[in-house]
N, C-alpha and C positions, 0 to 999 in steps of 0.2 A: 504494500500500500504506500503510495507516494505521500511524502510529508508536505503539508501546506507551507507555502512560502509567504511570509508577511510582505505585503506591498509597502515599499518605503514611503514615508511622508514626503511631500513635495520638497521640503527644505533639504532632504537628504540627496535629492537628485540635482541640486543646483550647485554652481561653483561656490567655493568658500575659500577666501584668502586667509593667509597666516595660520594654516593648520599644520600640525606635526606631520612628518613623513615617517611613518612606521614601516619596519621591515617585514613584520609578520602580521598579516591581516587576521589570521585565525586567533592569534593572541589578543588582538584588539577586541574581537568579538567576544572572546571569553571574559575579558575584563569588563566590558560594557554590560554583558549579561549579568555579571556579579553585581555591578553597581545598580542595575535595575531591580535586583532582589533585596537591596538594603533599604532601611527606612530613610525618608526624606530628612534633609539636614535642618530645615526650618518648618515651623508650624504654619499651614496656610491661613489660619486665623490671625496670626501675627502679621502676615503679608497683607491681609485685608485691612487690618488696623493701620498699617503703614499707609496704605492707599487712602484711607479716610483722612489721615493727617496731611498727606500730600494734597488732597482736595482742598484743604484749608489754605495751603500755600498757594495753590492756583487761584484762590479767591482773594489773595492779598493779605491773609491773616496768619502767615507763618513764614519761616525761613529755614532753608536746609543748610546744615553744616555737615559736609561730607569730607572725611579726613582719614588719613592713614598711610601706610607704607606704599611705595611705588610697587614693589614686588615682595610679597611675604616669602619667607624661607621656612622650610621644614625645620621643626625643632626649635622654634623661637622661644627663648627663655621667658618664663612668666614675668620676671621683673621688667622686661622690655614692654610686654603687653600692658602691665600695670601702669607704667609711665605713659604709654599712649592713651589709655583711658583717662588718666588724670589730666593730661593736657586737653583732651577733648571736653572734659567736664569744665575745666577752667574757661576754655573758649566759649562754651555754652553760656556760662554765667555772664561773661563780658558781653556777649551778643544779646542776651536777655535784657541786660542793663541798658544797652544802646538801642535795641530795636523795639522793646516793649511788646513782643509777640512770641508765640511758641517757637522754639528751635527744634527742628526735626533732625535727629542725629543719625547719620549713616557712616559706619566705620568701613573704610577700605580694608577689609579683613575677613578672616574665616572663609577664605576662598580666592584671594587675590594672588594666585600662584602661576598665572600664565601671562606672558607679555608679547605683544606684537613687536617685530623688529624691522628696521628699514633694509636690512640685508640678511641673506641666508647664512653668510659666513662672516666671521670676525676678522680682525687684522692678522691673526695667525693662520687663517685659512681653515680653521675648524668651524663646525656648525655653531651658529650664534646661540647664546644662552637665551632661552625663551621662557624662563620661569621654571621653578621646581616641579610644576605639574608635567613638564615636558622633558627637561634634561637638567644636568647639573652645572653649577657655576664653575667648577674646577676646570682648568685648561688642559684637559686630556681628551683624546678621541672617544674613549669609553664613556666618560662623564657626559659628553655632549651628544651621545647617541639618544635619539628620541625613544623613550622607554614607556610603553603603555602601562606597565605596572605602577608608574608614578601617579596615574589617575586614581588608583585605589589609595595610595598614600595621601594624596590631596584630600580625598574624602575623609580619611581618618583624622588628618591634621585639622581640617575645617571643623569637624565635629568637636574635637578637643578644644580648639580655640574659641568656638562659640560657647561651649560650656563654661570656660573660664571667664569670658566677657560677661555672661549672665551672672556668674558668681560675684564678680567685681561690682556690677551695676545694680544688683539687688541686695547686696550685703551692706555692712556698716559704712563702707566708703561712699555710698551713694547718698547718705544722709546729709542734708543741707547744713546740719550743725557741725559737720566735719569739713566745711568749705575751705578753711585755712590749710588743712592737711593736703589739699590737692596741689598746693604750690610746691613745685619741685625744688630741691635744695639748691641746684646750680642756677636757678632762675630767681630765687627769692630776693637777692640783693641787687637785681638789675632794675632799670627804670620800669620795665613792663611788670616785673614781679611786685614792685611797690605799688604800682597803679592797681594791680589785681587785688592786693591786700586792702586798698582803699575801697574798691567795689565790694569785697567780701565783708568789710566792716559795715557798709551801708546795709547789705543784705542781713547781716547779723542783727542789726537794730530792728529791721522789719520782722525777722523771725521771732525775736523776743516779744515784740508787740503782739504778733499773731498768737503765740503760745499763751500770753497773758489773757487773750480773748478766748482761749479754749480751742483754737484751731489745731488739728492734727497735722503738724508740719512734717513729721516723719512719714506719714502715709502719702502726703502730697509730693514729697521729694522723689520718691521712687517712680511715680508715674509722670511727673511733669518735667523733671530735670534729667534723671539718669537713664531713661529708657533709650536703648541703642538698637539699631537694626543693622543687618549685614549687607554688604554690597561688594560686587567685583565686576570686572569686565568679563562678559560672557564670550570668551574667545574660542576655546576648544569645544567644538560642537559635539564631539563624541561624548564628552563629559556632561555637558548641559542636557543633551538629549536623553542620556541614560538616567538623569535625575528628574525627568518629567513625572509628575504625580497629579493625576486628576486635573490637568490643565495648568498646573503651577510648575514653574521651575523651582524645585525644592532645594537647589544649591545655595540660594540666598533669598533675602526678602526683595532686594532690588538689584537689577542687572543693567549694565549699559553696553551699547554697541560702540566700538571704537571708531575713530576717524578713518582708520585703514580698512575697516570691514563694513562700512555703511552703504555699500552699493545697493541700489533699489531692487535690482533683479538678481541678487545673490542670496546665499543661504541664511546669513545672519538676520537680515530683515524679514525674510519669509518665516524663519523660526519664531520670531517674536510677534508675528501676526496672530499666533495661536496660543500665546502664553498670557496668563491672567495677572502676572506680576506687573507692577509699575516698571517702566523701562526708560532709560536715558539714551540719548544719541549724542556723541561728541561731534560738534560741527566746527570746522576750521574755516580759514579765509577763502577756500575754494568752493564752499557751499553756495548753491544758488537758491533764489526764492522758489523756483519750481520744485527743487528737491524738498524744501521745507514743507510746501503744500502737499507733496506726495507722501511724506512721512506722516503728516496729520491724517491723511486719508487712509493709509494702509495700517498704521499702528494704533490709531484711536478713532475708528470709524463711527463709534457710538458717542463720541465727545464726552468721555468719562473724565471728570476733573481729577487731576493728579496722576493719571495713567501715563502721560508722556512728558518727558523732561528733555529740553534741548540744553546741552551743556556747551556753552561757547568757549572755544579755545583758540582765539584769533591771533594772539601775540599783541603786545602793546602798540606796535606800529600799524596794525591793521584794523583794530577794533572800531575806531570811529568811522572808517570808510565802509566797513562791511556789515556790522551788526544791526544798525537801525533798519536797514532794508529787509533783513531776514525776520526781524521782530514784526515788522508791518505785514510781511507775507503770512506769518502764522496767525496774526490777528484777523486778517481778511478771511481765513477759513472758518472762523467761529469756534475753532477747537480750543478748549481751555487748557493750554499748555503751560508748563513752568519753564522759565528761563533761569539758568544757573551759570555762574562764571567759574571756569577753570583757568586761572591766571598762570598756571605752571607750564603746561606743555608747549605753548606757543612762544615761550621765552627762554628756551634752553639754548645755551651757547657752549662753546669749548673755550676753556680758559687758556691763558698763555702757557701754563704749566701742563696742559693736556687733559685736564679734568673736565668732564661734563658738569656744567653748573648753571645756576640761575641767579639773577640779581634781584634783591629785595625791591629796589626802586622800580624795576620793570614789572614785577608782580603787582605792586601798588598802582602803578600807572594803568595796567590793564583792568584792575578792579575799578578804579575811578572811571575809566572809559565805559565799563559795563553799566555802572550806575548812571552815567551821562546818557547812554543809549536808552536806558529804561525811562529816564525823565523825558527825553525827546519824543518817545513813542507812546508814552502812557502805559508802560509795562511795569508790572510788579517785579522788583529784583528778588528772585526766588531763592538764591543761595550761592554758596561758594563750594568749590571742589578742590581740595588741597592735598598735596603729597607732603606728609610731615611725619615726624617721630617725636616721642617724648624724651629722647636721648639727647645728649649734648654733642651733636655731630657738627662737623665743619664741611658742609656740602654746598650751601648757597652763600653768595657774597653779600656782605652788608649785615644789617641788623644790629641788635644790642651789643654784640661783641665786635662789630665792625670787621667782620671776616674778610680778609684780603686773599688775593690769588696765592700768595706764599703760605697761607694758613690751611688751604684746602686739604693737604696731605695728612694733617694731624689726626682727624677723626672722620675720614671719608669711608664709610662702611656700607653704603647702599649696594644692593645687588644689581641695581639698574640705574634709575634716574635719581638726581639729587633731591633731597628732602629738606624742608624747613626744620630747624631744631626747635626745642621747646620755647626758647626766648623769642625767636623769630616768629613762631606760631602765635604767641601772645601779642606780639607787635601787630601782626596782620589782623588778629581778632579785634583789637582796639581800633584799628583803622577802619575796618568794616563796620564796627559799632557806630563810629562817628558818621559814616556815610548813611547808615540806616536811620540814625537819629535825624540827620538833615533831610532825608527823604520823607520821613514821617512829618516833620515840621512843614515841609513844602506842601504836602497833601492837605495839612490842616489849614494853611494859608489859602490854598486854592479853593477849599470848601467854603 
């Protein structure tokens, strides 16, 4: 008796860029079959709750803070994850203080194990490192081999990381009365650290007043401040497809399509036409208004608020020229999209000493241009998307330590792109809070 063959979904028949090149397709099928038998990594009810929060952002009543590592590595120490959550919570309080609206927190984590690359090989002639989900960072031919078993390791690492994030954000660390303990030791004596302590002091006074009035501040803190959702770039479709569960991509609460894989007639866009998660699309300076309208039509045909996020990554020199026209194109469709600013990826340069880096002044310039485009077009500034770490790294130029080219080698530990360190992250948070406050004041004056 012949065995029935499953008809592939349409996305499986379309071209897909930036995919691993595995040597043994039978091994790939065995791995994906095993992934299909495992529990989903996130609860669909949590994904639905995130969608409801993003709907408020789409209505102008919230702001997204999406932050974390460029590329996660297997076996990341708990201390590094703790520092990351601390800096995200600090930034949340700063943005709450400045924006006066709910901050929706998406951690780039618990799944950010795959990276697109501009070339298939590196300077040594070996296969490029594409993230721990695909191959190893070590500069050997064996480490750089695309290994399907890493898909299973990525699943296990994601599950462990998400469990630790939940432990951190639902335990004592999430209590607002511990707000001063979120200040990392190497940031505390900087200008940004002192500003944070000032904000924390104001919040302390408010907490004392609320507790005197009988308000359950502990219960409020866990739901309003510390709740975090997971996100990563949905790059390796063999992995994402194997984790489909009842219409949800259970690998994360929120996924995004990268600038290199957003072709309208390719597999990534087709895959997300049939997924219930909220989805982002990175749009760079080459994006056209016609493409924006097509994404709205294909990925959010029912005009669900919060379902579709456009993540602008223009570069500081392009944003004024390109972004307003794209915002107008989205508005013309009537689709309730969110616009979010990624000021990192369009501002990557190579330093004199040969390190890939970013300048804080360029990052700030792009953020300011994003808010300017929102003001011009009447668009709500819906969030920021940042690559950062809670560690004291030296990967981006400028900031509270005034990191120079000659300093980059000291603590340059990223597996891929340069990240803001904790002090630089706080600096950017205060800058965004100022722009949010100005935006809110301008709306009040206009009313």
